[in-house]
KOLRO-228846 format. One record per atom (N, C-alpha, C): x, y, z; residue number from 1; residue in three letters; atom name. Coordinates in steps of 0.05 Angstrom, whole numbers, m for minus. Layout:
BEGIN
R; x; y; z; seq; type; atom
R; X; Y; Z; NUM; ALA; CA
...
***
This chain:
BEGIN
R; x; y; z; seq; type; atom
R; 13; m23; m5; 1; MET; N
R; 7; 0; m3; 1; MET; CA
R; 22; 23; 3; 1; MET; C
R; 9; 57; m1; 2; SER; N
R; 20; 74; m11; 2; SER; CA
R; 2; 96; 10; 2; SER; C
R; 14; 123; 12; 3; LEU; N
R; m3; 140; 17; 3; LEU; CA
R; m24; 142; m9; 3; LEU; C
R; m24; 144; m34; 4; GLU; N
R; m44; 144; m52; 4; GLU; CA
R; m62; 132; m40; 4; GLU; C
R; m86; 144; m41; 5; GLY; N
R; m113; 131; m42; 5; GLY; CA
R; m120; 127; m10; 5; GLY; C
R; m101; 130; 5; 6; GLN; N
R; m109; 128; 35; 6; GLN; CA
R; m125; 165; 49; 6; GLN; C
R; m136; 157; 69; 7; ASN; N
R; m144; 173; 91; 7; ASN; CA
R; m119; 199; 87; 7; ASN; C
R; m126; 220; 85; 8; VAL; N
R; m109; 245; 96; 8; VAL; CA
R; m110; 241; 120; 8; VAL; C
R; m99; 269; 127; 9; SER; N
R; m87; 273; 157; 9; SER; CA
R; m73; 250; 167; 9; SER; C
R; m46; 244; 157; 10; ARG; N
R; m26; 219; 164; 10; ARG; CA
R; m7; 229; 169; 10; ARG; C
R; 11; 219; 186; 11; THR; N
R; 31; 225; 198; 11; THR; CA
R; 61; 222; 169; 11; THR; C
R; 72; 237; 171; 12; VAL; N
R; 92; 233; 149; 12; VAL; CA
R; 127; 236; 157; 12; VAL; C
R; 138; 232; 151; 13; GLU; N
R; 177; 236; 153; 13; GLU; CA
R; 174; 255; 124; 13; GLU; C
R; 181; 283; 123; 14; PHE; N
R; 190; 291; 97; 14; PHE; CA
R; 218; 293; 99; 14; PHE; C
R; 237; 283; 71; 15; VAL; N
R; 259; 290; 73; 15; VAL; CA
R; 264; 302; 46; 15; VAL; C
R; 284; 319; 43; 16; CYS; N
R; 299; 338; 15; 16; CYS; CA
R; 328; 339; 25; 16; CYS; C
R; 335; 325; 8; 17; MET; N
R; 366; 326; 9; 17; MET; CA
R; 383; 337; m29; 17; MET; C
R; 361; 351; m37; 18; THR; N
R; 367; 362; m51; 18; THR; CA
R; 371; 387; m52; 18; THR; C
R; 368; 406; m37; 19; GLY; N
R; 372; 437; m30; 19; GLY; CA
R; 396; 436; m23; 19; GLY; C
R; 400; 463; m15; 20; PRO; N
R; 424; 469; m9; 20; PRO; CA
R; 442; 459; 22; 20; PRO; C
R; 422; 447; 37; 21; THR; N
R; 431; 427; 62; 21; THR; CA
R; 403; 414; 65; 21; THR; C
R; 412; 391; 79; 22; PRO; N
R; 396; 372; 80; 22; PRO; CA
R; 369; 380; 96; 22; PRO; C
R; 343; 366; 94; 23; PHE; N
R; 326; 384; 108; 23; PHE; CA
R; 299; 355; 119; 23; PHE; C
R; 300; 352; 145; 24; ILE; N
R; 288; 324; 145; 24; ILE; CA
R; 263; 333; 175; 24; ILE; C
R; 240; 332; 166; 25; CYS; N
R; 221; 331; 195; 25; CYS; CA
R; 209; 317; 190; 25; CYS; C
R; 183; 321; 205; 26; LYS; N
R; 149; 310; 206; 26; LYS; CA
R; 134; 330; 201; 26; LYS; C
R; 108; 319; 189; 27; GLY; N
R; 84; 331; 175; 27; GLY; CA
R; 69; 318; 178; 27; GLY; C
R; 47; 328; 165; 28; ARG; N
R; 19; 317; 161; 28; ARG; CA
R; 5; 317; 145; 28; ARG; C
R; m2; 298; 114; 29; VAL; N
R; m12; 297; 91; 29; VAL; CA
R; m38; 301; 102; 29; VAL; C
R; m44; 329; 89; 30; THR; N
R; m76; 335; 92; 30; THR; CA
R; m91; 344; 78; 30; THR; C
R; m84; 330; 54; 31; ALA; N
R; m101; 330; 18; 31; ALA; CA
R; m85; 319; m1; 31; ALA; C
R; m97; 300; m10; 32; VAL; N
R; m86; 291; m38; 32; VAL; CA
R; m102; 292; m62; 32; VAL; C
R; m99; 296; m77; 33; SER; N
R; m116; 306; m102; 33; SER; CA
R; m100; 299; m133; 33; SER; C
R; m104; 280; m143; 34; ASP; N
R; m96; 281; m170; 34; ASP; CA
R; m59; 291; m169; 34; ASP; C
R; m52; 267; m154; 35; GLU; N
R; m25; 261; m150; 35; GLU; CA
R; m10; 286; m130; 35; GLU; C
R; m18; 310; m123; 36; ILE; N
R; m24; 326; m116; 36; ILE; CA
R; m17; 328; m78; 36; ILE; C
R; 4; 328; m70; 37; TYR; N
R; 1; 322; m34; 37; TYR; CA
R; 12; 348; m27; 37; TYR; C
R; m14; 352; m6; 38; GLN; N
R; m8; 373; 11; 38; GLN; CA
R; 3; 370; 33; 38; GLN; C
R; 21; 387; 47; 39; VAL; N
R; 31; 371; 70; 39; VAL; CA
R; 39; 395; 90; 39; VAL; C
R; 34; 395; 113; 40; ASP; N
R; 37; 410; 131; 40; ASP; CA
R; 63; 405; 150; 40; ASP; C
R; 75; 415; 145; 41; LEU; N
R; 113; 405; 168; 41; LEU; CA
R; 107; 424; 191; 41; LEU; C
R; 117; 414; 205; 42; GLU; N
R; 129; 418; 233; 42; GLU; CA
R; 145; 448; 237; 42; GLU; C
R; 162; 446; 213; 43; THR; N
R; 179; 469; 213; 43; THR; CA
R; 181; 484; 187; 43; THR; C
R; 184; 506; 187; 44; ASP; N
R; 178; 522; 168; 44; ASP; CA
R; 201; 513; 144; 44; ASP; C
R; 185; 514; 117; 45; ALA; N
R; 206; 501; 93; 45; ALA; CA
R; 210; 521; 79; 45; ALA; C
R; 207; 548; 86; 46; SER; N
R; 203; 573; 63; 46; SER; CA
R; 228; 573; 43; 46; SER; C
R; 248; 563; 62; 47; HIS; N
R; 277; 563; 46; 47; HIS; CA
R; 286; 540; 17; 47; HIS; C
R; 259; 526; 20; 48; LEU; N
R; 260; 501; 0; 48; LEU; CA
R; 240; 510; m29; 48; LEU; C
R; 263; 505; m51; 49; ASN; N
R; 248; 518; m72; 49; ASN; CA
R; 228; 504; m100; 49; ASN; C
R; 215; 508; m102; 50; GLU; N
R; 197; 492; m132; 50; GLU; CA
R; 220; 467; m147; 50; GLU; C
R; 218; 455; m142; 51; GLY; N
R; 223; 424; m166; 51; GLY; CA
R; 250; 410; m151; 51; GLY; C
R; 253; 420; m123; 52; LEU; N
R; 268; 402; m110; 52; LEU; CA
R; 248; 375; m108; 52; LEU; C
R; 267; 352; m101; 53; ARG; N
R; 250; 325; m94; 53; ARG; CA
R; 252; 313; m71; 53; ARG; C
R; 226; 308; m62; 54; VAL; N
R; 237; 298; m32; 54; VAL; CA
R; 225; 271; m40; 54; VAL; C
R; 219; 256; m7; 55; ILE; N
R; 210; 234; m1; 55; ILE; CA
R; 195; 238; 18; 55; ILE; C
R; 167; 221; 17; 56; LEU; N
R; 146; 229; 36; 56; LEU; CA
R; 136; 188; 45; 56; LEU; C
R; 150; 191; 74; 57; SER; N
R; 151; 164; 82; 57; SER; CA
R; 127; 167; 102; 57; SER; C
R; 113; 141; 107; 58; ASP; N
R; 91; 137; 117; 58; ASP; CA
R; 101; 127; 153; 58; ASP; C
R; 98; 136; 178; 59; THR; N
R; 111; 138; 196; 59; THR; CA
R; 100; 110; 205; 59; THR; C
R; 77; 94; 193; 60; ASP; N
R; 74; 66; 201; 60; ASP; CA
R; 91; 43; 198; 60; ASP; C
R; 113; 53; 178; 61; GLY; N
R; 131; 33; 175; 61; GLY; CA
R; 129; 13; 151; 61; GLY; C
R; 105; 13; 145; 62; LYS; N
R; 90; m7; 132; 62; LYS; CA
R; 92; 8; 100; 62; LYS; C
R; 83; 22; 94; 63; THR; N
R; 77; 38; 74; 63; THR; CA
R; 91; 44; 44; 63; THR; C
R; 88; 34; 27; 64; ASP; N
R; 109; 51; 10; 64; ASP; CA
R; 120; 78; 10; 64; ASP; C
R; 142; 82; 1; 65; ARG; N
R; 149; 113; 0; 65; ARG; CA
R; 147; 128; m24; 65; ARG; C
R; 131; 153; m23; 66; ILE; N
R; 132; 174; m45; 66; ILE; CA
R; 148; 192; m53; 66; ILE; C
R; 160; 188; m73; 67; VAL; N
R; 184; 209; m89; 67; VAL; CA
R; 168; 233; m100; 67; VAL; C
R; 164; 259; m101; 68; ALA; N
R; 149; 273; m105; 68; ALA; CA
R; 173; 296; m112; 68; ALA; C
R; 157; 321; m134; 69; LYS; N
R; 174; 342; m136; 69; LYS; CA
R; 159; 365; m119; 69; LYS; C
R; 173; 388; m112; 70; ILE; N
R; 154; 410; m94; 70; ILE; CA
R; 152; 422; m116; 70; ILE; C
R; 113; 433; m109; 71; SER; N
R; 111; 455; m135; 71; SER; CA
R; 107; 479; m113; 71; SER; C
R; 90; 477; m94; 72; ARG; N
R; 91; 507; m81; 72; ARG; CA
R; 95; 508; m53; 72; ARG; C
R; 110; 523; m44; 73; VAL; N
R; 118; 527; m16; 73; VAL; CA
R; 110; 558; m7; 73; VAL; C
R; 83; 551; 19; 74; ASP; N
R; 74; 573; 33; 74; ASP; CA
R; 85; 563; 63; 74; ASP; C
R; 107; 575; 77; 75; ARG; N
R; 122; 579; 103; 75; ARG; CA
R; 119; 538; 110; 75; ARG; C
R; 105; 537; 124; 76; ASN; N
R; 109; 509; 133; 76; ASN; CA
R; 88; 488; 120; 76; ASN; C
R; 71; 499; 101; 77; ARG; N
R; 56; 489; 73; 77; ARG; CA
R; 65; 482; 55; 77; ARG; C
R; 81; 454; 49; 78; VAL; N
R; 85; 449; 23; 78; VAL; CA
R; 66; 434; 3; 78; VAL; C
R; 65; 433; m24; 79; GLU; N
R; 49; 423; m42; 79; GLU; CA
R; 73; 411; m58; 79; GLU; C
R; 67; 378; m70; 80; CYS; N
R; 83; 378; m85; 80; CYS; CA
R; 76; 350; m101; 80; CYS; C
R; 81; 347; m127; 81; ARG; N
R; 65; 329; m151; 81; ARG; CA
R; 86; 297; m145; 81; ARG; C
R; 74; 274; m143; 82; ARG; N
R; 78; 254; m137; 82; ARG; CA
R; 92; 245; m167; 82; ARG; C
R; 119; 234; m155; 83; ARG; N
R; 130; 218; m191; 83; ARG; CA
R; 141; 193; m187; 83; ARG; C
R; 149; 179; m165; 84; LEU; N
R; 151; 150; m164; 84; LEU; CA
R; 137; 136; m138; 84; LEU; C
R; 133; 124; m136; 85; VAL; N
R; 124; 105; m114; 85; VAL; CA
R; 148; 81; m114; 85; VAL; C
R; 164; 80; m90; 86; ARG; N
R; 194; 61; m78; 86; ARG; CA
R; 178; 44; m53; 86; ARG; C
R; 176; 16; m63; 87; ALA; N
R; 171; 5; m40; 87; ALA; CA
R; 189; 6; m17; 87; ALA; C
R; 187; m1; 10; 88; ARG; N
R; 201; 11; 38; 88; ARG; CA
R; 216; m24; 34; 88; ARG; C
R; 242; m6; 39; 89; GLU; N
R; 266; m38; 43; 89; GLU; CA
R; 269; m43; 64; 89; GLU; C
R; 276; m75; 59; 90; LYS; N
R; 274; m88; 87; 90; LYS; CA
R; 306; m100; 88; 90; LYS; C
R; 328; m90; 83; 91; ARG; N
R; 356; m94; 77; 91; ARG; CA
R; 356; m77; 103; 91; ARG; C
R; 389; m90; 119; 92; ALA; N
R; 402; m78; 136; 92; ALA; CA
R; 411; m43; 130; 92; ALA; C
R; 414; m50; 112; 93; TYR; N
R; 423; m19; 92; 93; TYR; CA
R; 414; m15; 69; 93; TYR; C
R; 378; m3; 79; 94; PRO; N
R; 363; 1; 54; 94; PRO; CA
R; 369; 29; 35; 94; PRO; C
R; 372; 19; 0; 95; ARG; N
R; 377; 38; m13; 95; ARG; CA
R; 366; 64; m9; 95; ARG; C
R; 374; 91; m7; 96; LEU; N
R; 360; 105; m6; 96; LEU; CA
R; 365; 135; m22; 96; LEU; C
R; 339; 148; m29; 97; LEU; N
R; 345; 175; m45; 97; LEU; CA
R; 358; 197; m31; 97; LEU; C
R; 382; 202; m46; 98; ALA; N
R; 398; 229; m31; 98; ALA; CA
R; 418; 242; m45; 98; ALA; C
R; 428; 261; m34; 99; GLY; N
R; 444; 274; m44; 99; GLY; CA
R; 476; 264; m45; 99; GLY; C
R; 482; 250; m74; 100; VAL; N
R; 508; 236; m77; 100; VAL; CA
R; 524; 245; m98; 100; VAL; C
R; 534; 266; m101; 101; PRO; N
R; 543; 272; m133; 101; PRO; CA
R; 579; 258; m133; 101; PRO; C
R; 563; 252; m165; 102; ILE; N
R; 596; 231; m173; 102; ILE; CA
R; 593; 247; m196; 102; ILE; C
R; 620; 227; m210; 103; ARG; N
R; 628; 230; m234; 103; ARG; CA
R; 635; 209; m240; 103; ARG; C
R; 640; 194; m265; 104; TYR; N
R; 640; 168; m273; 104; TYR; CA
R; 649; 168; m306; 104; TYR; C
R; 660; 141; m314; 105; CYS; N
R; 667; 139; m340; 105; CYS; CA
R; 670; 106; m340; 105; CYS; C
R; 671; 96; m359; 106; VAL; N
R; 663; 67; m372; 106; VAL; CA
R; 694; 66; m377; 106; VAL; C
R; 707; 38; m367; 107; LEU; N
R; 732; 27; m377; 107; LEU; CA
R; 731; 6; m397; 107; LEU; C
R; 730; m2; m413; 108; ARG; N
R; 733; m30; m427; 108; ARG; CA
R; 760; m38; m441; 108; ARG; C
R; 762; m65; m449; 109; GLY; N
R; 792; m79; m458; 109; GLY; CA
R; 809; m82; m435; 109; GLY; C
R; 829; m100; m451; 110; PRO; N
R; 840; m124; m434; 110; PRO; CA
R; 855; m116; m409; 110; PRO; C
R; 863; m87; m411; 111; GLN; N
R; 882; m70; m392; 111; GLN; CA
R; 861; m51; m368; 111; GLN; C
R; 832; m55; m369; 112; ALA; N
R; 823; m45; m359; 112; ALA; CA
R; 821; m45; m336; 112; ALA; C
R; 821; m67; m315; 113; ARG; N
R; 827; m75; m293; 113; ARG; CA
R; 849; m57; m282; 113; ARG; C
R; 868; m67; m287; 114; GLN; N
R; 892; m57; m284; 114; GLN; CA
R; 891; m20; m281; 114; GLN; C
R; 883; m10; m302; 115; LYS; N
R; 881; 18; m309; 115; LYS; CA
R; 862; 32; m277; 115; LYS; C
R; 839; 19; m281; 116; ALA; N
R; 832; 26; m254; 116; ALA; CA
R; 840; 22; m227; 116; ALA; C
R; 850; 1; m232; 117; ASP; N
R; 876; m8; m205; 117; ASP; CA
R; 891; 19; m190; 117; ASP; C
R; 903; 18; m214; 118; ASP; N
R; 918; 46; m221; 118; ASP; CA
R; 912; 75; m208; 118; ASP; C
R; 886; 83; m227; 119; TRP; N
R; 878; 111; m219; 119; TRP; CA
R; 867; 105; m193; 119; TRP; C
R; 848; 88; m179; 120; GLN; N
R; 834; 87; m160; 120; GLN; CA
R; 857; 89; m126; 120; GLN; C
R; 884; 74; m136; 121; GLN; N
R; 913; 87; m126; 121; GLN; CA
R; 927; 112; m120; 121; GLN; C
R; 907; 129; m147; 122; GLY; N
R; 920; 161; m142; 122; GLY; CA
R; 934; 165; m172; 122; GLY; C
R; 929; 146; m191; 123; GLY; N
R; 945; 158; m221; 123; GLY; CA
R; 927; 170; m234; 123; GLY; C
R; 929; 172; m258; 124; VAL; N
R; 923; 188; m271; 124; VAL; CA
R; 903; 187; m283; 124; VAL; C
R; 893; 200; m297; 125; SER; N
R; 855; 190; m309; 125; SER; CA
R; 868; 169; m327; 125; SER; C
R; 851; 150; m338; 126; PRO; N
R; 871; 133; m365; 126; PRO; CA
R; 841; 139; m385; 126; PRO; C
R; 827; 163; m384; 127; VAL; N
R; 812; 169; m399; 127; VAL; CA
R; 815; 207; m402; 127; VAL; C
R; 801; 212; m430; 128; ASP; N
R; 802; 234; m428; 128; ASP; CA
R; 781; 255; m413; 128; ASP; C
R; 777; 281; m405; 129; ASP; N
R; 758; 294; m393; 129; ASP; CA
R; 737; 293; m398; 129; ASP; C
R; 727; 299; m428; 130; ASN; N
R; 708; 281; m445; 130; ASN; CA
R; 690; 261; m438; 130; ASN; C
R; 710; 237; m426; 131; GLU; N
R; 697; 215; m425; 131; GLU; CA
R; 678; 208; m397; 131; GLU; C
R; 693; 231; m376; 132; TRP; N
R; 678; 230; m354; 132; TRP; CA
R; 646; 239; m360; 132; TRP; C
R; 631; 228; m337; 133; VAL; N
R; 602; 237; m339; 133; VAL; CA
R; 598; 253; m306; 133; VAL; C
R; 581; 271; m310; 134; GLN; N
R; 573; 286; m285; 134; GLN; CA
R; 546; 273; m279; 134; GLN; C
R; 549; 262; m255; 135; ARG; N
R; 517; 256; m257; 135; ARG; CA
R; 495; 275; m237; 135; ARG; C
R; 470; 275; m241; 136; ASP; N
R; 455; 286; m215; 136; ASP; CA
R; 453; 272; m190; 136; ASP; C
R; 460; 290; m177; 137; GLU; N
R; 464; 281; m151; 137; GLU; CA
R; 438; 265; m137; 137; GLU; C
R; 420; 271; m142; 138; PHE; N
R; 392; 262; m130; 138; PHE; CA
R; 395; 225; m141; 138; PHE; C
R; 403; 204; m124; 139; MET; N
R; 399; 183; m137; 139; MET; CA
R; 397; 165; m115; 139; MET; C
R; 394; 139; m119; 140; ASN; N
R; 395; 118; m102; 140; ASN; CA
R; 416; 95; m92; 140; ASN; C
R; 421; 95; m62; 141; PHE; N
R; 447; 85; m59; 141; PHE; CA
R; 448; 76; m39; 141; PHE; C
R; 472; 50; m30; 142; SER; N
R; 479; 42; 1; 142; SER; CA
R; 505; 34; 0; 142; SER; C
R; 514; 28; 22; 143; VAL; N
R; 536; 24; 28; 143; VAL; CA
R; 553; 6; 9; 143; VAL; C
R; 531; m6; m19; 144; THR; N
R; 552; m28; m24; 144; THR; CA
R; 558; m19; m60; 144; THR; C
R; 533; 1; m64; 145; GLY; N
R; 523; 15; m83; 145; GLY; CA
R; 510; 35; m97; 145; GLY; C
R; 501; 40; m122; 146; LEU; N
R; 489; 58; m135; 146; LEU; CA
R; 475; 60; m141; 146; LEU; C
R; 447; 63; m158; 147; ARG; N
R; 430; 62; m180; 147; ARG; CA
R; 421; 93; m185; 147; ARG; C
R; 422; 94; m216; 148; PHE; N
R; 429; 122; m222; 148; PHE; CA
R; 415; 113; m252; 148; PHE; C
R; 405; 138; m271; 149; VAL; N
R; 397; 136; m292; 149; VAL; CA
R; 422; 146; m319; 149; VAL; C
R; 436; 122; m342; 150; ALA; N
R; 457; 136; m359; 150; ALA; CA
R; 442; 140; m377; 150; ALA; C
R; 450; 160; m394; 151; GLN; N
R; 441; 164; m418; 151; GLN; CA
R; 457; 160; m443; 151; GLN; C
R; 488; 139; m435; 152; GLN; N
R; 503; 125; m459; 152; GLN; CA
R; 506; 98; m462; 152; GLN; C
R; 502; 81; m475; 153; GLU; N
R; 514; 63; m483; 153; GLU; CA
R; 524; 47; m458; 153; GLU; C
R; 519; 27; m439; 154; ILE; N
R; 532; 12; m421; 154; ILE; CA
R; 519; m14; m411; 154; ILE; C
R; 530; m30; m412; 155; PHE; N
R; 527; m60; m416; 155; PHE; CA
R; 533; m74; m386; 155; PHE; C
R; 517; m90; m370; 156; GLN; N
R; 522; m110; m350; 156; GLN; CA
R; 544; m116; m349; 156; GLN; C
R; 565; m117; m334; 157; GLY; N
R; 596; m134; m340; 157; GLY; CA
R; 613; m105; m339; 157; GLY; C
R; 604; m84; m353; 158; ASP; N
R; 616; m57; m351; 158; ASP; CA
R; 635; m50; m321; 158; ASP; C
R; 663; m44; m330; 159; LEU; N
R; 672; m30; m301; 159; LEU; CA
R; 673; 6; m308; 159; LEU; C
R; 671; 15; m275; 160; LEU; N
R; 670; 41; m278; 160; LEU; CA
R; 685; 50; m263; 160; LEU; C
R; 703; 74; m267; 161; LEU; N
R; 717; 96; m252; 161; LEU; CA
R; 697; 110; m238; 161; LEU; C
R; 695; 119; m215; 162; VAL; N
R; 669; 129; m197; 162; VAL; CA
R; 690; 155; m176; 162; VAL; C
R; 683; 175; m183; 163; ASN; N
R; 687; 197; m167; 163; ASN; CA
R; 670; 203; m149; 163; ASN; C
R; 668; 195; m121; 164; LEU; N
R; 650; 201; m104; 164; LEU; CA
R; 643; 213; m84; 164; LEU; C
R; 630; 235; m79; 165; GLY; N
R; 629; 255; m59; 165; GLY; CA
R; 600; 252; m50; 165; GLY; C
R; 597; 269; m22; 166; ILE; N
R; 569; 269; m8; 166; ILE; CA
R; 561; 297; m6; 166; ILE; C
R; 541; 299; m5; 167; LYS; N
R; 527; 325; m10; 167; LYS; CA
R; 535; 342; 21; 167; LYS; C
R; 550; 363; 23; 168; GLY; N
R; 557; 379; 41; 168; GLY; CA
R; 582; 380; 61; 168; GLY; C
R; 589; 358; 46; 169; ARG; N
R; 625; 350; 49; 169; ARG; CA
R; 637; 359; 18; 169; ARG; C
R; 670; 371; 36; 170; ASP; N
R; 688; 369; 10; 170; ASP; CA
R; 701; 345; m3; 170; ASP; C
R; 697; 334; 18; 171; GLU; N
R; 721; 309; 8; 171; GLU; CA
R; 707; 295; m17; 171; GLU; C
R; 725; 278; m33; 172; THR; N
R; 712; 257; m59; 172; THR; CA
R; 728; 244; m49; 172; THR; C
R; 723; 212; m63; 173; TRP; N
R; 737; 195; m65; 173; TRP; CA
R; 737; 176; m88; 173; TRP; C
R; 762; 168; m97; 174; ARG; N
R; 762; 145; m123; 174; ARG; CA
R; 758; 117; m117; 174; ARG; C
R; 735; 111; m129; 175; CYS; N
R; 719; 87; m126; 175; CYS; CA
R; 730; 65; m143; 175; CYS; C
R; 724; 44; m150; 176; THR; N
R; 711; 29; m167; 176; THR; CA
R; 689; 14; m175; 176; THR; C
R; 681; m2; m197; 177; ALA; N
R; 646; m5; m187; 177; ALA; CA
R; 655; m19; m214; 177; ALA; C
R; 625; m43; m215; 178; HIS; N
R; 619; m46; m245; 178; HIS; CA
R; 589; m56; m244; 178; HIS; C
R; 580; m55; m264; 179; VAL; N
R; 548; m62; m273; 179; VAL; CA
R; 534; m77; m269; 179; VAL; C
R; 517; m87; m248; 180; VAL; N
R; 506; m111; m247; 180; VAL; CA
R; 481; m112; m262; 180; VAL; C
R; 464; m93; m266; 181; ARG; N
R; 442; m94; m277; 181; ARG; CA
R; 437; m66; m292; 181; ARG; C
R; 423; m76; m314; 182; VAL; N
R; 419; m50; m331; 182; VAL; CA
R; 393; m57; m342; 182; VAL; C
R; 368; m32; m336; 183; ASP; N
R; 338; m36; m336; 183; ASP; CA
R; 326; m9; m349; 183; ASP; C
R; 302; m10; m360; 184; PRO; N
R; 293; 10; m372; 184; PRO; CA
R; 280; 30; m350; 184; PRO; C
R; 283; 53; m361; 185; THR; N
R; 271; 73; m337; 185; THR; CA
R; 244; 63; m335; 185; THR; C
R; 228; 76; m311; 186; GLU; N
R; 203; 77; m307; 186; GLU; CA
R; 187; 100; m313; 186; GLU; C
R; 203; 115; m308; 187; GLU; N
R; 192; 146; m335; 187; GLU; CA
R; 186; 146; m358; 187; GLU; C
R; 206; 133; m372; 188; ASP; N
R; 207; 127; m399; 188; ASP; CA
R; 221; 100; m415; 188; ASP; C
R; 197; 79; m405; 189; PRO; N
R; 210; 54; m411; 189; PRO; CA
R; 221; 41; m440; 189; PRO; C
R; 214; 65; m460; 190; ASP; N
R; 222; 56; m484; 190; ASP; CA
R; 243; 76; m493; 190; ASP; C
R; 252; 98; m477; 191; GLY; N
R; 274; 112; m487; 191; GLY; CA
R; 302; 102; m489; 191; GLY; C
R; 319; 122; m492; 192; ASP; N
R; 353; 108; m491; 192; ASP; CA
R; 362; 102; m467; 192; ASP; C
R; 357; 123; m442; 193; ALA; N
R; 365; 128; m424; 193; ALA; CA
R; 357; 97; m407; 193; ALA; C
R; 370; 93; m386; 194; LYS; N
R; 367; 65; m372; 194; LYS; CA
R; 386; 67; m349; 194; LYS; C
R; 373; 50; m330; 195; GLU; N
R; 379; 58; m299; 195; GLU; CA
R; 394; 31; m297; 195; GLU; C
R; 411; 37; m281; 196; LEU; N
R; 444; 27; m274; 196; LEU; CA
R; 437; 17; m245; 196; LEU; C
R; 444; m2; m244; 197; ALA; N
R; 452; m19; m209; 197; ALA; CA
R; 484; m25; m217; 197; ALA; C
R; 493; m10; m200; 198; VAL; N
R; 522; m13; m191; 198; VAL; CA
R; 540; m17; m169; 198; VAL; C
R; 554; m43; m173; 199; ALA; N
R; 563; m47; m150; 199; ALA; CA
R; 594; m37; m130; 199; ALA; C
R; 594; m25; m119; 200; PHE; N
R; 625; m24; m111; 200; PHE; CA
R; 643; m57; m112; 200; PHE; C
R; 671; m37; m127; 201; ASP; N
R; 691; m68; m127; 201; ASP; CA
R; 709; m59; m102; 201; ASP; C
R; 711; m32; m100; 202; GLN; N
R; 737; m19; m85; 202; GLN; CA
R; 721; 5; m75; 202; GLN; C
R; 732; 16; m51; 203; ILE; N
R; 718; 37; m40; 203; ILE; CA
R; 728; 50; m16; 203; ILE; C
R; 747; 67; m14; 204; PRO; N
R; 765; 77; 9; 204; PRO; CA
R; 747; 77; 40; 204; PRO; C
R; 762; 74; 58; 205; PRO; N
R; 748; 65; 79; 205; PRO; CA
R; 736; 89; 92; 205; PRO; C
R; 744; 114; 79; 206; ASP; N
R; 730; 139; 82; 206; ASP; CA
R; 700; 146; 76; 206; ASP; C
R; 703; 138; 53; 207; ALA; N
R; 681; 137; 36; 207; ALA; CA
R; 657; 118; 47; 207; ALA; C
R; 672; 98; 54; 208; LEU; N
R; 646; 76; 62; 208; LEU; CA
R; 641; 85; 86; 208; LEU; C
R; 651; 106; 98; 209; SER; N
R; 638; 115; 135; 209; SER; CA
R; 629; 128; 125; 209; SER; C
R; 629; 149; 108; 210; ALA; N
R; 611; 167; 97; 210; ALA; CA
R; 587; 167; 86; 210; ALA; C
R; 590; 145; 75; 211; LEU; N
R; 554; 139; 71; 211; LEU; CA
R; 543; 122; 88; 211; LEU; C
R; 556; 103; 107; 212; SER; N
R; 547; 95; 127; 212; SER; CA
R; 529; 115; 145; 212; SER; C
R; 541; 132; 150; 213; GLU; N
R; 535; 158; 171; 213; GLU; CA
R; 511; 168; 155; 213; GLU; C
R; 505; 179; 133; 214; MET; N
R; 487; 186; 113; 214; MET; CA
R; 469; 166; 116; 214; MET; C
R; 464; 146; 111; 215; THR; N
R; 451; 117; 110; 215; THR; CA
R; 436; 120; 130; 215; THR; C
R; 443; 116; 156; 216; LEU; N
R; 433; 112; 184; 216; LEU; CA
R; 421; 137; 195; 216; LEU; C
R; 434; 162; 186; 217; ARG; N
R; 418; 181; 196; 217; ARG; CA
R; 396; 187; 175; 217; ARG; C
R; 390; 182; 154; 218; ILE; N
R; 377; 178; 132; 218; ILE; CA
R; 345; 164; 148; 218; ILE; C
R; 360; 140; 146; 219; GLN; N
R; 339; 118; 154; 219; GLN; CA
R; 334; 119; 191; 219; GLN; C
R; 338; 132; 199; 220; GLU; N
R; 328; 135; 227; 220; GLU; CA
R; 313; 158; 225; 220; GLU; C
R; 310; 174; 203; 221; ALA; N
R; 293; 203; 200; 221; ALA; CA
R; 263; 182; 188; 221; ALA; C
R; 269; 170; 174; 222; LEU; N
R; 252; 143; 154; 222; LEU; CA
R; 232; 119; 173; 222; LEU; C
R; 245; 111; 181; 223; LEU; N
R; 238; 85; 196; 223; LEU; CA
R; 223; 88; 224; 223; LEU; C
***
């Protein structure tokens, strides 16, 4: 079940990780109409801009989560339009939608693994700058991997170099990963864009710690 179609005046966790600073607070859905959710928050949200993506999570711990985009803000009252419904996950480290800015590139060929290892240990980039892709930081992540949409041709098993950041922090980390699944996107299943599931092969301890902290902080707010 999801918030859609249920009685209004339900308590939710409201999470926005795409603004200048993370914003997490409790609120109450007071109206749902034509995929538009009206949420009265406990905290003033005037600093949030239209177009930012948010997560609405029912505090019963059972229903699906709503991924929505803000359409209007009036102090602590926010209206947002539903974009996706995400099933609540039960894993120890659930995947979460949050600010994880990355740059990545694809390596192929017989020397790909050695080139990836050399780069991960501080070597120069084995590809030209124009082969690196800057990704929208709003993505699905866990401590073991990432899920995001790619526009270029990528295949299951491809090796990736990933320059990983965490929203609000200055550090970036060099990681290597491989593509474990390539799926059509939910919004445009027949389009060229594909949703990638990526698993880390090598990730520095500091990066793993940063992802763990972010995961646990958002998990505490959502569950």
